[in-house]
Every structure is written in structure tokens, then in C-alpha cells.
DRENDO-1510 file (C-alpha; in Angstrom, 1 decimal, always signed):
<recs>
REC; n; res; u; v; w
REC; 1; MET; -34.1; -100.2; +114.6 .
REC; 2; LEU; -32.2; -103.0; +115.9 .
REC; 3; MET; -30.8; -103.9; +112.7 .
REC; 4; ARG; -29.4; -100.5; +112.5 .
REC; 5; LEU; -28.0; -100.6; +116.2 .
REC; 6; SER; -26.4; -103.8; +115.8 .
REC; 7; HIS; -24.7; -102.6; +112.5 .
REC; 8; ASP; -23.6; -99.6; +114.4 .
REC; 9; ILE; -22.2; -101.4; +117.3 .
REC; 10; GLY; -20.2; -103.8; +114.8 .
REC; 11; LEU; -18.8; -100.4; +113.2 .
REC; 12; TYR; -17.9; -99.0; +116.6 .
REC; 13; PHE; -16.0; -102.2; +117.7 .
REC; 14; TYR; -14.3; -102.4; +114.3 .
REC; 15; ASP; -13.1; -99.0; +114.7 .
REC; 16; ILE; -11.6; -99.4; +117.9 .
REC; 17; VAL; -10.3; -103.0; +117.7 .
REC; 18; VAL; -9.1; -103.0; +114.2 .
REC; 19; ALA; -8.9; -99.4; +112.3 .
REC; 20; ARG; -7.4; -97.7; +115.3 .
REC; 21; PHE; -5.3; -100.4; +116.9 .
REC; 22; ASP; -1.6; -99.6; +117.0 .
REC; 23; LEU; +1.5; -100.4; +119.0 .
REC; 24; TRP; +0.3; -98.0; +121.9 .
REC; 25; ALA; -3.2; -99.8; +121.9 .
REC; 26; ALA; -1.6; -103.1; +122.1 .
REC; 27; PHE; +0.7; -102.0; +125.0 .
REC; 28; GLY; -2.6; -100.4; +126.7 .
REC; 29; VAL; -4.4; -103.9; +126.5 .
REC; 30; LEU; -1.4; -105.8; +127.9 .
REC; 31; ALA; -1.2; -103.1; +130.8 .
REC; 32; GLN; -4.9; -103.8; +131.6 .
REC; 33; PHE; -4.0; -107.7; +131.4 .
REC; 34; VAL; -1.3; -107.3; +133.9 .
REC; 35; PHE; -3.5; -105.0; +136.1 .
REC; 36; GLY; -6.5; -107.5; +136.0 .
REC; 37; ALA; -4.0; -110.4; +136.8 .
REC; 38; ARG; -3.9; -109.3; +140.2 .
REC; 39; PHE; -7.3; -110.2; +140.9 .
REC; 40; ILE; -6.7; -113.6; +140.0 .
REC; 41; VAL; -3.8; -113.7; +142.3 .
REC; 42; GLN; -5.7; -112.5; +145.1 .
REC; 43; TRP; -8.6; -114.9; +144.4 .
REC; 44; ILE; -6.5; -117.8; +144.4 .
REC; 45; ALA; -4.6; -116.8; +147.5 .
REC; 46; SER; -7.8; -116.2; +149.2 .
REC; 47; GLU; -9.2; -119.7; +148.1 .
REC; 48; LYS; -6.4; -121.3; +149.3 .
REC; 49; ALA; -6.3; -119.6; +152.8 .
REC; 50; GLU; -10.1; -119.9; +152.7 .
REC; 51; LYS; -10.2; -116.2; +154.0 .
REC; 52; SER; -9.7; -112.9; +152.2 .
REC; 53; VAL; -6.0; -112.3; +151.9 .
REC; 54; ILE; -3.9; -109.8; +149.7 .
REC; 55; PRO; -0.6; -111.5; +148.8 .
REC; 56; MET; +2.4; -109.6; +147.8 .
REC; 57; GLY; +1.9; -110.7; +144.1 .
REC; 58; PHE; -1.3; -108.4; +144.3 .
REC; 59; TRP; +0.8; -105.4; +145.1 .
REC; 60; PHE; +3.5; -106.1; +142.5 .
REC; 61; LEU; +0.8; -106.7; +139.9 .
REC; 62; SER; -0.8; -103.3; +140.7 .
REC; 63; ILE; +2.4; -101.5; +140.5 .
REC; 64; ALA; +3.3; -103.0; +137.2 .
REC; 65; GLY; -0.2; -102.7; +135.7 .
REC; 66; GLY; -0.4; -99.2; +137.0 .
REC; 67; MET; +3.0; -98.1; +135.8 .
REC; 68; MET; +2.1; -99.5; +132.4 .
REC; 69; THR; -1.4; -97.8; +132.4 .
REC; 70; LEU; +0.3; -94.6; +133.5 .
REC; 71; ILE; +2.9; -94.8; +130.5 .
REC; 72; TYR; +0.2; -95.6; +128.3 .
REC; 73; GLY; -1.8; -92.5; +129.3 .
REC; 74; PHE; +1.2; -90.2; +129.0 .
REC; 75; ALA; +1.7; -91.6; +125.4 .
REC; 76; ARG; -2.2; -91.1; +124.7 .
REC; 77; ARG; -2.1; -87.6; +126.4 .
REC; 78; ASP; -5.2; -88.8; +128.5 .
REC; 79; ILE; -5.4; -86.7; +131.7 .
REC; 80; VAL; -8.4; -89.4; +133.1 .
REC; 81; ILE; -5.7; -92.1; +133.1 .
REC; 82; ILE; -2.7; -90.0; +134.0 .
REC; 83; SER; -4.6; -88.5; +137.0 .
REC; 84; GLY; -6.0; -91.8; +138.4 .
REC; 85; GLN; -3.0; -94.0; +137.7 .
REC; 86; ALA; -0.4; -91.4; +139.3 .
REC; 87; LEU; -2.1; -91.5; +142.8 .
REC; 88; SER; -3.0; -95.3; +142.6 .
REC; 89; VAL; +0.7; -96.5; +142.0 .
REC; 90; PHE; +1.9; -94.2; +145.0 .
REC; 91; ILE; -0.7; -96.0; +147.0 .
REC; 92; TYR; +0.2; -99.5; +145.8 .
REC; 93; VAL; +4.0; -98.6; +146.9 .
REC; 94; ARG; +3.0; -97.3; +150.1 .
REC; 95; ASN; +1.2; -100.4; +150.6 .
REC; 96; LEU; +4.5; -102.4; +150.3 .
REC; 97; MET; +6.4; -100.0; +152.6 .
REC; 98; LEU; +3.9; -100.5; +155.1 .
REC; 99; ILE; +4.0; -104.4; +154.8 .
REC; 100; ALA; +8.1; -104.2; +154.7 .
REC; 101; LYS; +7.7; -102.4; +158.1 .
REC; 102; GLU; +5.4; -104.7; +159.6 .
REC; 103; LYS; +7.6; -107.6; +158.8 .
REC; 104; ARG; +10.8; -105.8; +160.2 .
REC; 105; ARG; +8.8; -105.0; +163.4 .
REC; 106; LYS; +7.8; -108.6; +163.7 .
REC; 107; ALA; +11.1; -109.8; +163.1 .
REC; 108; GLU; +12.5; -107.5; +166.0 .
REC; 109; THR; +9.8; -108.7; +168.4 .
REC; 110; GLU; +10.6; -112.2; +167.5 .
REC; 111; LEU; +14.6; -112.0; +168.2 .
REC; 112; PRO; +15.7; -113.6; +171.5 .
REC; 113; THR; +17.4; -111.1; +173.8 .
</recs>
């Protein structure tokens, strides 16, 4: 039974990694790497600050990776990816808008009058 299972798992991974691999699959894998890199950026920034922080790079990688994944979803006609990423990208952009608004507000209060 274990021999059959290991054989079937091997065939499954061969099918998705080799047999079905095309340009869109490569683009999708790249999108996941870009999207995943945001966690590394966040982790490094938090370690440097010695507290949990979310740097601007996190949001830019979120937008880039999210948009790439959304494009991949459209190319593959995958409603699960499309619906998940469409809302997510909006939220990432909105976070950048809120950060910019906060920076403007701080700059205005720091101006000498």
C-alpha cells in the first residue's frame, strides 16, 4: 500500500511540475515567489526594530504579487484565484493610501507656524 501511494504521489508531482508546466505555470510560480517575499521583508524589518512592523516594501510586494497572481488567475480562468486576489489587491492599495494620508497629516502638524 505504501509503495503504491509513493508511486501515485510521484506521478502526481511529475504531472503538475513537468507534464503540465508551461509559460503560465512559470509566471504563476514567479508570482507566488514575489508574493511570498513580502513575509521575508516583514520579518527582517521586525527583527531590526525588535518589534512587529509592516514596512512599505511589504505592501508593494503584496500589490505586485497580488496583481501577478490575479493575471495568472485570469489566464487560467480560475474564479477562486480571481475572486481572492481582486479584493486583496484593493486592500493592499487602500493600506498604502492610508499610510500616505497619515504621513501628510504628520507633516502638516510638524510644520512651524
